[in-house]
Structure formats: C-alpha cells, structure tokens
C-alpha positions in Angstrom: -20.1 -59.3 -15.9 -23.0 -57.6 -14.2 -21.0 -57.6 -10.9 -18.0 -56.0 -12.6 -20.3 -53.4 -14.3 -22.0 -52.6 -11.0 -18.7 -52.3 -9.2 -17.3 -50.0 -11.9 -20.4 -47.8 -11.8 -20.1 -47.6 -8.0 -16.5 -46.7 -8.1 -17.1 -44.1 -10.8 -20.0 -42.6 -8.7 -17.8 -42.5 -5.6 -15.0 -40.8 -7.5 -17.4 -38.3 -9.0 -18.8 -37.5 -5.6 -15.3 -37.1 -4.2 -14.3 -34.8 -6.9 -17.5 -32.8 -6.5 -16.8 -32.5 -2.7 -13.2 -31.4 -3.4 -14.4 -28.8 -5.8 -17.1 -27.6 -3.4 -14.5 -27.3 -0.6 -12.2 -25.3 -2.9 -15.0 -23.0 -3.9 -16.1 -22.5 -0.3 -12.5 -21.6 0.8 -12.4 -18.8 -1.8 -14.5 -16.7 0.6 -11.5 -16.4 2.8 -8.5 -16.9 0.5 -9.7 -14.6 -2.2 -11.5 -11.9 -0.1 -11.1 -8.8 -2.3 -9.8 -5.7 -0.5 -12.4 -3.0 -0.1 -15.4 -5.3 -0.6 -17.7 -6.6 2.2 -17.0 -10.0 3.7 -19.9 -12.5 3.2 -20.8 -12.1 6.8 -21.9 -8.5 6.1 -25.5 -8.3 4.9 -26.7 -6.1 2.1 -29.3 -3.6 3.4 -32.0 -2.0 1.3 -32.3 1.8 1.5 -36.0 2.7 2.1 -35.5 6.4 1.9 -33.7 9.5 3.1 -34.8 12.8 4.5 -32.7 15.6 6.0 -30.2 14.0 8.4 -32.0 10.6 8.4 -31.8 7.4 6.5 -34.1 4.4 6.7 -32.6 0.9 6.2 -33.8 -2.6 6.3 -34.4 -3.8 9.8 -31.6 -6.2 10.6 -29.2 -6.9 13.5 -26.6 -5.1 11.4 -28.7 -1.9 10.9 -29.3 -1.9 14.7 -25.6 -1.8 15.7 -24.5 1.0 17.9 -22.1 3.6 16.7 -21.0 5.2 13.4 -20.2 3.4 10.2 -19.6 4.0 6.5 -22.5 2.9 4.3 -21.1 1.7 1.0 -23.0 0.8 -2.2 -22.0 0.3 -5.8 -20.7 3.8 -6.6 -21.7 5.5 -3.3 -20.5 6.1 0.2 -22.1 7.8 3.1 -21.6 8.0 6.9 -24.4 6.9 9.2 -24.6 7.6 12.9 -26.6 5.9 15.7 -30.1 4.6 15.5 -32.5 7.5 16.2 -34.6 7.2 19.3 -38.4 7.4 19.4 -41.2 5.6 17.6 -40.5 6.7 14.1 -39.2 3.3 13.0 -41.4 1.3 10.6 -41.9 -2.3 11.6 -39.5 -3.6 8.9 -37.0 -0.8 8.9 -34.6 1.2 11.1 -34.0 5.0 11.0 -30.4 6.1 11.6 -28.8 9.5 11.6 -27.4 10.3 8.1 -24.2 12.4 8.7 -23.1 13.0 5.2 -23.0 11.5 1.7 -19.4 11.4 0.6 -20.1 10.6 -3.0 -22.8 9.1 -5.2 -26.5 9.0 -4.2 -28.7 6.9 -2.0 -32.1 6.2 -3.6 -34.9 4.0 -2.3 -34.3 0.4 -3.4 -30.5 0.8 -3.5 -28.5 -2.0 -1.8 -25.7 -1.0 0.6 -23.7 -2.5 3.4 -22.1 -1.1 6.6 -18.4 -0.8 6.6 -15.8 0.4 9.3 -14.5 3.0 6.9 -15.9 6.4 7.7 -13.5 8.0 5.3 -12.5 7.3 1.7 -9.6 8.8 -0.3 -6.3 9.6 1.3 -5.2 11.5 4.5 -5.1 14.8 2.6 -8.5 14.6 0.8 -10.3 12.9 3.6 -8.8 14.6 6.7 -6.8 17.5 5.5 -3.6 16.0 7.0 -0.2 16.5 5.5 1.2 13.2 4.2 3.6 11.7 1.7 3.1 8.7 -0.7 6.0 6.3 -0.1 7.3 3.1 -1.6 8.6 0.5 0.7 10.9 -2.2 -0.7 9.2 -5.6 0.0 9.8 -9.3 -0.5 7.7 -9.4 -3.6 8.2 -5.8 -4.8 7.4 -2.2 -3.9 4.7 -1.7 -1.3 2.7 1.6 -1.3 2.3 3.5 2.0 1.0 6.7 3.4 3.4 8.4 5.8 2.2 11.1 8.2 5.1 12.8 9.9 5.3 13.5 13.7 7.9 14.7 16.2 8.1 11.5 18.3 10.7 8.8 17.9 8.1 6.1 18.1 6.4 5.3 14.9 3.0 3.6 14.4 2.7 1.2 11.5 -1.0 0.4 10.7 -2.0 -2.6 8.6 -5.5 -3.6 7.6 -7.2 -7.0 7.5 -9.7 -9.1 5.5 -11.9 -7.2 3.1 -10.3 -3.8 3.9 -7.7 -1.5 2.5 -5.3 1.0 4.1 -8.2 3.5 4.2 -9.3 1.7 7.4 -6.5 3.5 9.2 -8.0 6.9 8.3 -10.4 6.4 11.3 -7.6 6.7 13.8 -5.3 9.2 11.9 -6.7 12.4 13.5 -6.2 11.0 17.0 -2.7 9.7 16.3 -1.8 13.0 14.6 -2.9 14.9 17.8 -0.7 12.5 19.8 2.2 13.5 17.5 3.1 10.0 16.4 4.6 9.4 13.0 2.3 7.0 11.2 2.8 4.7 8.3 -0.3 3.1 6.8 0.7 0.1 4.7 -0.7 -1.5 1.6 0.6 -5.1 1.2 0.5 -8.0 -1.2 -2.9 -8.3 -2.9 -3.8 -4.6 -2.4 -4.1 -2.1 -5.2 -0.7 -1.0 -6.3 1.1 -3.8 -4.4 2.5 -7.1 -5.7 0.1 -10.0 -6.3 0.4 -12.7 -3.7 1.6 -16.2 -4.9 -1.4 -17.9 -6.5 -3.5 -14.9 -5.8 -4.4 -16.2 -2.4 -4.5 -14.7 1.1 -2.6 -16.5 3.8 -4.1 -15.0 7.0 -1.0 -13.1 7.8 1.3 -16.2 7.8 3.2 -15.0 4.7 2.0 -11.4 4.6 3.9 -10.6 7.8 7.0 -10.3 5.7 5.5 -7.1 4.2 5.0 -5.7 7.6 8.5 -6.6 8.5 9.7 -4.6 5.5 7.7 -1.6 6.8 9.5 -1.9 10.1 12.9 -1.9 8.3 11.7 1.2 6.4 10.7 3.0 9.6 14.0 2.2 11.4 16.0 3.3 8.3 14.1 6.6 8.3 14.7 7.5 12.0 12.3 5.4 14.1 13.8 4.3 17.4 10.8 2.3 18.4 7.7 1.0 16.5 4.2 0.1 17.6 2.3 -2.2 15.3 -1.4 -1.6 14.9 -3.4 -4.3 13.0 -7.0 -5.2 12.3 -8.1 -8.8 11.6 -5.4 -10.6 9.7 -3.3 -7.4 10.1 -3.3 -8.2 13.8 -1.9 -11.7 12.9 0.8 -10.0 10.9 1.7 -7.8 13.8 2.0 -10.8 16.2 4.2 -12.7 13.7 6.4 -9.7 13.0 6.9 -9.0 16.7 8.0 -12.6 17.3 10.0 -13.4 14.2 11.4 -10.2 12.7 15.1 -9.6 12.9 14.2 -6.0 14.1 11.8 -7.2 16.8 13.9 -5.4 19.4 12.6 -2.1 17.9 9.0 -3.2 18.4 7.7 -1.8 21.7 4.0 -2.6 21.6 1.1 -4.1 19.6 -2.5 -2.9 19.1 -4.7 -5.8 17.9 -8.2 -5.1 16.7 -10.4 -8.2 16.0 -7.3 -10.5 15.7 -7.6 -13.7 13.7 -6.0 -16.2 16.1 -7.2 -19.3 14.4 -7.4 -19.3 10.6 -9.6 -22.5 10.6 -12.5 -20.8 12.5 -12.3 -17.8 10.1 -12.4 -20.0 7.0 -15.4 -21.9 8.5 -17.2 -18.7 9.4 -16.7 -17.1 5.9 -17.6 -20.3 4.1 -20.8 -20.7 6.3 -21.7 -17.1 5.5 -21.8 -18.1 1.8 -24.4 -20.7 2.8 -22.0 -23.6 2.5 -23.7 -26.7 3.9 -22.3 -27.6 7.3 -21.1 -31.0 6.1 -18.8 -29.2 3.6 -17.2 -26.8 6.1 -14.4 -29.2 7.0 -13.6 -29.6 3.3 -13.3 -25.8 3.0 -10.7 -25.9 5.8 -8.8 -28.7 4.2 -8.9 -27.0 0.9 -7.5 -23.8 2.4 -4.7 -25.7 4.0 -3.9 -27.6 0.8 -3.9 -24.4 -1.3 -1.8 -22.3 1.1 0.3 -24.7 3.1 -1.0 -23.3 6.4 -0.3 -25.3 9.5 -3.5 -27.1 10.5 -1.9 -28.8 13.5 -1.2 -25.5 15.4 -3.6 -23.0 13.7 -4.1 -20.7 16.7 -0.7 -21.1 18.3 1.1 -17.9 18.9 4.7 -17.1 18.9 6.4 -15.8 22.1 5.0 -12.5 23.2 7.6 -10.1 24.7 5.9 -6.7 24.4 2.7 -5.1 25.8 -0.4 -5.6 23.7 -3.8 -3.9 23.7 -6.5 -6.1 22.2 -9.9 -4.7 21.1 -12.5 -7.4 20.5 -16.1 -8.3 21.3 -18.4 -11.3 21.5 -20.4 -10.2 18.5 -17.5 -10.9 16.1 -18.7 -13.7 13.8 -15.4 -13.9 11.8 -12.8 -14.2 14.5 -14.1 -15.6 17.8 -13.8 -13.3 20.8 -13.2 -16.3 23.1 -9.7 -16.8 21.5 -8.8 -13.2 22.4 -10.0 -13.9 25.9 -7.8 -17.0 26.0 -4.9 -15.0 24.6 -5.2 -12.4 27.3 -5.5 -15.0 30.0 -2.3 -16.6 28.8 -0.4 -13.3 29.0 -1.9 -11.5 32.0 1.1 -9.2 32.5 1.4 -8.1 28.9 -2.1 -8.2 27.3 -5.0 -5.8 28.1 -8.3 -6.9 26.6 -10.7 -4.1 25.9 -14.1 -5.7 25.3 -16.5 -4.0 22.9 -20.0 -5.4 22.8 -22.2 -5.5 19.7 -19.4 -4.6 17.3 -18.8 -6.6 14.1 -15.4 -7.8 12.9 -12.9 -5.0 12.4 -15.3 -2.3 13.7 -14.5 -2.0 17.4 -13.8 1.7 17.1 -17.0 2.3 15.2 -19.2 0.9 18.0 -17.6 3.0 20.8 -15.1 5.5 19.4 -14.7 7.6 22.5 -13.9 4.6 24.8 -11.7 3.1 22.1 -9.6 6.2 21.6 -9.2 6.7 25.4 -8.0 3.2 25.8 -5.6 3.6 22.9 -4.3 6.9 24.2 -3.6 5.4 27.7 -1.8 2.5 26.1 0.4 4.5 23.7 1.4 7.3 26.2 4.0 5.2 28.1 5.3 3.7 24.8 6.1 7.1 23.4 
C-alpha cells in the first residue's frame, strides 16, 4: 500500500509539474502572440526622466538612452521627440543628456517613466505632417481594414505595413520623403489593430496569416489604378511583404520589397521576447512550443522563405535583439542578385531609420527610383 501511495504521489507531482510548465510556456509566449499595438515590446527598457531644461532632457543611463539618432519618447499620457546625445561633460554618472526637440503632448516630469519608440509622430498624416490624405476602408478576409491613402502622380504605389508593438503611425516617419518622391502611399492597419478585425483567438501569427490583409491592400491598390506596387514592411510587416510577394494572386503587380528589421524566424523572436520578460532559460523552448501549438505555425521550417522574384532592400543591424541580423545577412547571401542589405549599427528593432535617417532615406530613394 505504501508503494502504491508513493507512486501515486510521484505521478501526481509529475503531472502537476508538467501542467505548471505548460502554463508557464503559454504565459511566456504571450509576449509575442499578444503584443499590443502601440505599446513597447518587453525588450524596450523603461527609462526614468531625471529632468528637463530648454532643449535638453536627462534620462537614466542605459544602452538604450545612448543610442544614436532621433526617437519618440513615450510615457503614459505623454509623447516627445528626443535627438542625439549631447556632447561634452554635462552628463551625470548615472544619466544621459539628449536634445529635447519637442513635447508633442503631455508633460515630462522628474521621476516619470518613459521608453524610446521609433515613432517621431503621432496622429494622422494631416495633423502630424500637414499632408493631404484620405481615410479608406479596404475589404479584407476578416472584415474592413482601415488605411490612410496619400495620393501621388506615379503609377507605382507603396503599401506600408507595421510590425510587432507598432501601429500604422510608424509609416509617418517616411511619409514626407515618399510624398516628395511623388509615390501614392497606402498605410495599412490590419487584424488586431484599432478599428480592424480581431485576429482568430486574439493571437498574432508573425505575418503567416496577416499577409492576407496585405494581399487585400494590393487588390485595393490595383483596383484603384496602381500598375505596380512596392511593399514596405517593418518587423512582422516585412514577413507579410515576403509572403504576399510569393503567394498573392496579384504578385505580378509587385515590383519590389523594402524590409526593415524582418522577422525571418518566428522561433528566435518568441525566445527573445519571452527572455526579455525574464522567463528562465529552461522554459524558453516551452514558450516556442506553446506558440506553435496555439497558432499552428510551422516549426519545421520557421525561417524558410518563399521564392523571391523581385528586388528587395533590407535595412537591419547587429543590435536588433528581437529579429537576429544574421538571418538577414544569410537572406541577402542567398539572393545576391536581388537583395541589397543596408546595415545599420546600434539600431534597435524596427528603428533603422531613427539611428541614421539621412543614410536610410538616400538608400531608399536610390532603390525606389528605378522601380517608379
């Protein structure tokens, strides 16, 4: 009897431990599968505001606050734009002084928590940039998809699609340039975004199902006069662009891809986001398995790409902790005649433009000119 009791207790303990592990893996996978649009990814640290004076802001010293370039600084109820780290010896030992370009809304007081974001602008193309645009509704697989359309005289449209933790406001960073280059631009909100249909189960699929929404935007563009389309995507939006270019029944209309911080292996991104939530290393494989089980993603070929038939410009850098740069390097090496890799050092995920906007825009202009 004692043996039976001991065996039963051991089995019960093992089952309980297994159930706890499954629950932990499921919770850890939420960091990627339920990343809310417009909120920072867990890889982005909260910085403390130490103080502001005219044209300057002092932030917690961190690798993030030392990044080169220009960023949005978002807090709960506030948004500002910060420029580069200021030179000289004015920096406290535990803080960094950056240029404060403007406070878009709200206030920044000592002790406030904030995080850097790629979004320099908030609002819409009219309020943020003074550009003429129209709100459009695009028929999608799950329902109507909101979009901003900016007209232009060219027959080649650009369709911009954001990635993890972002919204279509991300495209505002490039709208002034694309407007000067006279491209019609469609900035898409897709399943899971505000005003768009809810994804099945409320889960993100790293572009593997969301690409159907981008395909719907291509249909919309062609039906409204586009002869050719360039797909511009960040993060999982870049994955959506790759899938659409390979699988859409209108792929012959797609003439080029611009991929910023592309997620080429969903498993590494799940692990990175789960680890950023301080998930123990031993549980990271469980997070990957939980993500696969909840979404049906292919774990056997997670980074495999469909056939590439059009030119692609890839912006990426080794400092990306969400989507490894080495995979973009491998992707470029595998398609030497079609892919140009523009390496951006010290830039976080989805913020290649922010770290070096002039170089980014010149590379983009050179790529788009022959496609127009």
